[in-house]
C-alpha positions, -999 to +999 in steps of 0.1 A: +073+598+243+046+571+248+024+557+221-006+534+224-012+507+200-044+524+190-025+556+182-001+537+160-029+518+142-048+551+139-020+568+121-015+538+098-051+535+089-056+572+087-028+576+062-034+544+042-071+537+039-084+514+025-053+494+034-046+475+065-014+463+082+001+433+065+008+402+086+046+408+087+069+436+078+107+435+078+128+467+079+164+471+088+165+439+107+134+446+127+102+425+122+068+439+128+038+415+130+001+421+133-027+398+144-063+404+155-069+410+192-096+388+207-127+409+211-112+440+196-113+455+161-077+468+161-049+444+155-021+436+179+012+450+169+044+430+179+080+440+174+105+412+171+081+389+188+075+411+218+039+421+223+033+459+222-004+458+230-018+484+253+008+511+261+040+508+242+072+507+263+088+542+263+120+553+246+135+523+227+104+506+214+085+538+207+116+552+189+118+521+168+081+523+159+086+560+149+118+551+130+100+524+109+067+542+106+073+552+070+080+516+060+048+505+079+028+532+061+041+522+027+033+485+034-001+493+047-009+515+018-002+488-008-019+459+010-057+460+005-082+451+033-088+418+016-060+411-008-077+381-023-107+401-033-090+434-042-103+446-075-122+414-080-155+419-099-185+413-076-197+384-099-165+365-092-162+374-055-172+340-042-152+315-022-165+280-029-153+244-025-144+218-050-157+182-051-127+173-030-134+199-004-106+222-014-110+260-016-122+274-050-119+312-051-134+325-083-114+357-080-084+337-091-099+335-126-102+373-129-093+386-164-099+353-180-129+339-199-148+315-178-173+289-191-197+280-163-218+248-166-243+231-143-236+194-148-253+161-140-240+125-142-272+108-153-285+131-180-289+127-217-266+156-222-238+142-199-216+134-229-211+171-233-184+165-206-162+153-234-164+185-254-161+206-223-129+189-213-116+191-249-123+228-250-106+233-217-075+214-227-073+232-261-076+267-248-065+267-212-031+280-222-049+309-238-067+317-206-099+297-208-113+283-176-142+258-175-159+254-141-185+227-135-212+229-110-228+195-103-264+199-094-293+177-085-319+204-091-332+182-120-329+150-101-301+135-123-270+138-102-253+112-080-257+112-043-223+125-030-195+147-041-171+118-040-193+098-064-196+127-088-158+133-088-151+097-095-176+095-123-162+126-140-126+115-137-132+078-146-157+084-174-145+116-191-111+123-176-123+157-164-095+180-153-112+213-152-123+227-118-155+211-104-173+228-076-192+208-049-228+200-055-247+232-059-283+244-063-286+265-095-323+274-098-350+289-077-349+305-043-323+279-032-299+288-059-264+297-048-255+334-047-232+330-077-260+314-098-285+340-088-260+367-100-256+348-133-294+346-138-297+383-130-270+393-154-285+374-183-322+373-173-320+336-178-317+308-152-309+272-161-339+253-173-320+220-174-286+204-169-256+217-190-268+253-193-238+274-201-227+309-190-197+325-206-182+352-184-160+377-203-125+386-189-140+419-176-159+398-150-192+417-158-203+407-193-221+373-193-235+353-223-261+326-217-265+294-238-292+268-235-285+231-228-288+221-264-260+244-275-228+223-276-197+237-259-178+239-292-207+253-312-204+284-334-226+303-309-201+297-280-169+299-301-181+331-318-180+348-283-151+329-269-125+334-296-122+371-291-116+367-254-087+343-257-051+354-253-032+358-286 
């Protein structure tokens, strides 16, 4: 019996949608691996390091594929098409970068309260960093995440991400995640900030505007610049979201 790679993949996807093949599957000493084929939509399927693209070898390899097909089906069924974004609310489905250029995937904060703040280093409200950091340290073990978004939209931010990072660490000892410099208002606003504005009908009018995203990833509360991070307005919403 001869099987083509397409037939194997077709069976797997037909039985396991919306899943896809995981990168590596181990079953009874055999290892199956998948990787994208250049210029093709179907992945390449390899058995114990031997390529099985095109027409699979008869008998032995085909028999092994059939033997381990249930394991492959089970694995494919439980691995989503994009594992990092599976079930992630659309509002959080953004892959950003930190001030240091490292990945910042907002999906990792799913099911946690998130306080989002557009920051600036040369603003009269910059001392709010101290309360933001204090809030983060006090409640991070109960799930709170504070994420800063440095922005020069109001012409009060330093020139480079490196300068911003050094200022935040040296002046306020900031440890909460800080995204790279971001536009937060107008047509040039990032997709994430456009979603926040749409959810609350309120875009930032100045630095240190705050959005509190509930653990459901959909409910968002908006607070103007003058509202301090530890104010009754913010804490009144936040307390009920924290882990007990």
